[in-house]
N, C-alpha and C positions, 0 to 999 in steps of 0.2 A: 386125222393125225397130222401134226405139223411137220413141215420140212425145214429144219433149222437154217439151211443155206438161204432160204428165200428172205430171211431177215437182213441179209448182208448186201452191202454195196462194195465198191472198191475201197481198198485200204487207203487211209489218208496220211498215215505215218509209216513210211517204209522203215524197215529195220536198218539201224545205223551200223556200219561196219568199218573197222580199221584194218588196213592191209600193211604187211611188212614192206619196208623199203629196201631195195637192192643197194648195195654200197657203190660209191662212185669210183671211177678210174680203176676198177678191179681190185681195190684194197680189201673189200670184204663182200661177202654175199650170204644172205640169210633167207631161209624159207620157213614159213610158218603157215598154219591153217588160218583161214579168215576168222577173226574174232568178232562176234556179233553181240550187240547190247540190246536187250529187250526193252520195250517201252516201260517207263517207271516214273517215280515221283519227280525226278529232276526234269523230265520232259514237261510235266505239268507246271513245274516252277518256272521253267524258261518261257512257257506260253503265258503264264500270269505276269511275269516281268515285262514281256513285250506288250501285253495288253495294257498294263499300267502306264506305259510310256505313250499310249495313244489317248486321244480325247475320249471321254465316256460316250457311248452310244446307247440310248435306251432301246431295249428289245421291242420288237413289234408285238403289239397286243391286239389280236383280232380273233374273234370267235363268232361264227354265225349265230343269229338270234335263236335258231332252233336249239342251240346248245347253251348259249349264255343265259337264256331265260328259264332254264331248268331249275326246279326246286331240288333240294338235297335228295329227297326220296326218289326222284326220277333219275337224277345224276348217278345215284348208287346202283341203278339197274345196268349201267354200262361197265363192263369188266372184261378182262381177257378171257377168251373162250377156253374151256377145258381142252387140253391137248395142244394149246398154242403158246404156252409159256416157253421162253427161250431156254434151250438145253433140256427140255422135258423128255426128249427121246434118248438122251445120252446117259441116263441113269447116274446123274451127278448128285452130290449132297445139297446143291443149291440150284434153284431156278429163278428166272426173272419174269415177272409179269409187269404190265404197263398201265399207267393212269392216262385216261383219255382227257382231252381238253373239254371244258364245260364249266358252267356256273362262273365263278370268279377266277378259275384256273384258265387264264387266257393267254399265257405265254408258253411258247414251246421251249423245251430243253433238248439239246442234242445228246444222244446216248450212243456210246460205242461199246463194243466188246474187245477185249485183248486176248487173242488166241495164239499161243506159242510165240508171244512177243510181238505179234502183228496186230495192228488196230484196224477194226472193221466197223463201218457204220451199221446201226440198226435202223431200218427204215420203217416208217409208219405204214400200216396196212389195215384199213377198216375191217377186212375179213378176219383179222385176229381178234375182233371184239364181238361180244353179243350186246344187243341194245334192248333186250326185253320187248316190251310192247310199245316202245317209243317209235315215233314216225319221223326219222331224221332223213331229209333229202340226201340222195347220194352225192350230189354236187357239193353239199356242205361238208363232206368228209374227205374231199380230195386234198392231198398234201397237208393234212391238218397238223401233224406232229404230236409229240407226247407232252403231257403235263408233268410226268415224273415216272417213277417205277417202284416196285416193291420186290423184296427178296423173300423167297420161301425156302423152308428147310423142314425136315422131319423132326421138329423140335419136341412135339408132344406125343406123336404116334409114329412108329417106324414105318407104317404103311400109308401115311398121309402127309402131304406137304403143308406146312403151316406158315402163315406170314410172320416174319421175324424182324423185318426192317422196311421202312418206307421213306422215300424222299418225294415230297410234293409241296410246292408253294414256297416262293422266296428261298430261304436257306433252312427251312424246317425239315426235321426228320424225327422219326419215332422208332423205337426198338422194343422188342419183347423178349423176356426170358420164359422159362417153362411155366405153363399154366397161368400166364399173366394176360391182362387185357390192356389195350392202349390207354395211357393216361397222360403223363407229362411228355413234353416234346423237347428235343434239343434244337439248337439253331447253330448255323455256322458262325455267325457273328451278329452283334447288335451295334448300331451307331445312333447316338443322340436320342436314346430311348427316354421318354417322359421329359424332354426338354421343350420349352416354349417354342423353339425354332422349328420343331417337328422332327419326327423320326425318319431316318434313312434306312431303307430295307435292302441290304445286300441280298443277292440271289445267286444260287447255283445255276450256271448257264449251260454247262457241259459236263458229262460224266463219261468215265471209262471204267468198265467192270471187267475184272480179270476172270476169265473162265477157269473154274477150279478143276483140280484133278479128281479122280474118282474117290480118293480117300482123304480129300482135304477137309480139315476141321475149321477152316476159316475162309472168308471171302474178302477180297480187296477191292475197294472202290476209290477211284481218283475223281476229283472234281475241281472245276474252275469257279471261283466266286468273283462276282463283279458288282460294282456299285459306283456312283459318282466319285466317292472319296478314295477308293482303293480297288485293287485286284488281288486275288489270293489263290494259292494252290493248296489243296487238301488231299489227304489220304485217310481213308477209313478202313480199318481192319476189323471185321465182324467175327466174333467167336460166340456162337449161340450155345446156351446151356441153361442150367437151373438159374444161374445168374448170367445173363448175356453181357459180354464185355466188348466194348468198342474202343480201339486205340485210334486216337486222332492226331495226325501230324499236320501242321499248317505253317505256311509262310505267306506273309502279307506284304504287299508293296503299296505304300501310301501315295496316292495322287495328290491329296490335300490334307491339311491338318483337320483333325476332328476334335470336338470338345469332349465327347464321351465315347470311348471305345469299349464295348462289352465283350469280354472273352468268355468262351464256353457258356453262352446264355442258355437258360432253361425257362420254359413257360409251363404253367399249370393252371388249375382251376380250383378255387375255394369258394363255395357258396355259403355254407354254414356248417356248424358242428357243435359239440358240447362246449367248446371254448367261446363260441359266439352263436348261441341258439337262434333259430329262426322265429320270427314273429308270426309266421303262418302255420296253421295246423297241418302237420305232415307226418305220416307214419314212419318216414325214414329219419333216424336220429342224426344223420350226417350226410352231406353231399359234397365230396371233394376228391380231387385226384391226389392231393398232397395236403398234409396238415401242419407242416413246419419246415423251416430252413435251419439246417445245421451247418455251422462254420467251425473248422478246426484251424486255429492259428498256432503254428509251431515256433513262434518267436521266443525271445528270452523268457517271457512269462506265458507259457503255453496256456491256451484257452480253448474250451469247447463251449460254444454258445448256441442255444436252442431258441429259435424265435417262432412261436406258434403263429400261424397265418390268420388273416382276418379279411372280411369283405367290407371295406370301409364305406362310409357315406360319401367321401370325396377322396381323390387321389392321395396316396401316401407313398413317399419315397424316403428310404432310410439307408444309411451307409454304415458298414461295420469295418473299421480300420483293421488291417491285417499286415503284420510285419513279415511273416513268412507263411504263405498259404500251403497247408498240407492237404486240404480238401474242403469241399462244400457241396451241398446238395439239397434238393427238395425231397423230403421224405414223407411217406405214407406209413406212419408208425404202427398203425393197427391194421391187421388183415383178418380180423374176426368178422364173419358175415353179420353177426348180430349188432355190430356197431354201425351198420348201414342198412340192412334189411332190404336191399335192392336186388331182385332176382334178374332184372334185365341188364342194368348197367354194371353190376358187379364191381362196385368201388373197392371191395375187399381184395380184388385181384390187381389193382393198379400198382405198378412198380414204383419204388423210390429210385431216384437217379442221383448217383454220387460221382463227383468230378474229382480226379486225383492228378494234379500236375506231375509231369514227368521230368521237369527241370525247374530251375529257380525263376519264378516270375517276379521276384522283387517285392517291394512294398506296394500296397494298393488298398482297395476297398472291395468288399463283397456288398453289392447293392441289392436291396429288396424293394421291388415296386409292386404295390397292391392297388388294384383298380376296382372301382365299384362295378358290380354286375347284378342284374335282376334275376338271372337264371344260370343253369349249368352249361349253356351252350357257348359261353365265352371263356377263353383263357385270360384270366384277370390277374395272374401272378407271374412276375418276371424276376429272375435273379441272374446275376452275372458278376464276374470279376473285372475290375477296371484298374489299370495301372495308375500310380501316383502322377506320372507325367503324361500328359496327352500327346499322342504321336503327331509328328510334323510331316509335311510334304517331303517325299524322298526317303522316309524311313523304311527300313526293311525289318520286319518283326517275325520271330518264330515263337509259336505257342504249341506245345505238345502235351497231351493229357489223355488219361484213361477214363472211360465212362463205364459205370456199373449200373445195370438195370436189374434191380433186386427186390425181393420181398424178405430178405434176411438182413434187416438193418443193423442188428447187433454186431455184425462183423465190422461195421464202420463207426461204431461208438468207441469212446475211450476205454481201454482195457482196465483202467484204474478208477474210473468214476461211474457213478450211477447216472441214469438218464430219465428224462420226463416221459413216462409211457403214456400219460394222458393229461389233458388240461380241461377242467370244467369250470364254467362260470355260473354264478348264482347271485341272488340278492344276499347281502350280508345280513346275518341274523344273530340274535343273542337269546339264549335259553333263560327264561325267567324262573323265579323260585317255584312257580306252580307248574314248571316243566314245559310251558307253552313257549314256542320259538316265535320271536317277534323281530321283524326287520328293523334295522337301525339306520337306513339311508346309505349304507356303504355297499360296495361291490365286493364279492368274494370270489377268489380263484382257488380251486382245489386241484392240486397237482400231485400225481402219484409218481414216485421215483422208484426205479428198480435198477439192479445191476451190481457189479462187483464192489463198488465203492461203499456199499452198505452191509456187505457180508460179515464184516468183523464187528459190527455194532450189535450188541446183544440186548441191552436194556434201554438204550437211547438216552441215558441219564445226562450225557454230556453233549448230545446232538443239538445243534441250534440252526435257526434260519437266519441267513444274512440277507436282509431285504432292504430295498430302497426304492423311492419313487421320485419322479421328476418334479419340477417347480410347480406344476399344475395340479398338485394334490397332496394328500397326506397319507401316511401309513397308519392304519388303525390297529392292525394286529398281524402278527406272523407267528406261527407255531408249527410243530411237526409231531405226528403221532405214528405208531406202528400200524401198518396195514395188516391186521390179523387175518383178513379174508383171503388175500392173494399174495402176501409177502411184500417186502419192501416197506416204504414209508410214505405217508401222506402229508403234504404240506398245505397249510391254510394261510392265505394272504388276503387281508381285507384292506381296501383303500377307499378314500373319498376323493372325488375330483372337484376342483374349484370351478372350472369353466368347462361345461359339457361340449361347447363348440370347438374345443381344442383337444388334441390327443393327450394321453398320459402314459409316460414310460414307467414300467414296473420291472425291476430286476430282483432276482432272488436265487440263492443256492444254499445247499446244506453243508454244514461244516461241523467238525469236532475239534474244538479249540482253534488252532491255526491250520488244521488240516482240512482241505477242501474234499468233500465227499461226493459232489455232484457237478454236472455241467451247470452253466449259468442259464436259468430260465429267464428270457427277456421278452416281455409282451408289451406291444404298443397298443393301448386301448384306443380304438379309432374315435375321432370326433363324432359326437352324436350317436355313438354306437355302444 
């Protein structure tokens, strides 16, 4: 059984106190109790600002070969021992366990706890870890440090602590709601992603985790972000539940100008699915953590835009102009097991992640980056919001937002419009007089729409498809029919592409006269795909 105090060293941030002043020359005299201010976000802000005024120093990256050469299956054998999680003996709603350095996790992060306003170091101790059947020399474990940490909570079972949030690697973190499995990841920040100059990876260097009370329903984590171009202060407030919510507060201090600053970036994986079927024989109909990007622009002409994801033959980078961002996210719109048939990886349980700004971010773009991947081990999808004006050296920026990790996507759809519940791709075909279907050289997209925008449509007599394609192709056909099997309506769009080596943009939505009935379905057909 663990002894909590053995994790702690001396406090590095003493409590700050202000004392009343006695009046001079006997004019007045006042007495008051000492007022003490607990450690909080402004302390982290001050530290980040001071850090930004210094020259950037790369963190030390050193891991003994006995750990750096581990394969993933061996690295996974190293974990915090049962009974050695922080606060495990205190019967609290949250515990902390720690990630060991190893493989490519070669940088230490400092981790502190905040207890009654006081900051205490959490020290690395190899006795807190189990190493399975690995033979790691004792000398390789001395003063090694942590690669990150994870938060546990009785999310799914009142008698068992489940992992609900993890910070590990650069500025990456992942979160879970009830009965979910890890899929998409959040990131603190993205800099110059997919630019020829190369990407800069900011990293969380230091964390402070506030010890919760016995009845607390949330956990607060503070963090320092550092990179050559900036330093930043972050606060994460974690609220586990059926949908787990994370409130993010951030303040950034720019050391240098950057060309592309990505706010609230998300990463995910898309290998194949009905919208882009695999060429390989596979019993699984789809392999992806997310199947589309949804953007809600609340500007003068409010828009909801759904962009099905793709695994392209070469890098694709697209921007969606946004006048007033209300939200965006990478969604997994189906949670039906039979859409995946994977008993091990359970893609049906991967959560959607929705970003909701808590203040006005101004004009900008939601960028979608889609990277080729040969298998499901690579996160090949990135999305982020970036401001119209690139930040300059000396700028101080605030971005606050709420993150939802959910399998209940309908809550984040337009209350007035229908949405694309699935996209399927096929060869275009025409039914002949003899009832035989023959291909005609076109590509067909079959999109099912569901939702409130279609509830008032009874016979569909006046319903139309408003479809268009880019310069690299032509629209062959667009039509909509009732989906008598499952409700809603099914849209058919057939296109021909002029140059297969170039992508083709296809847009479509349902309307009744001038009234829009659905979100905009916007698919970029990848080059050679």
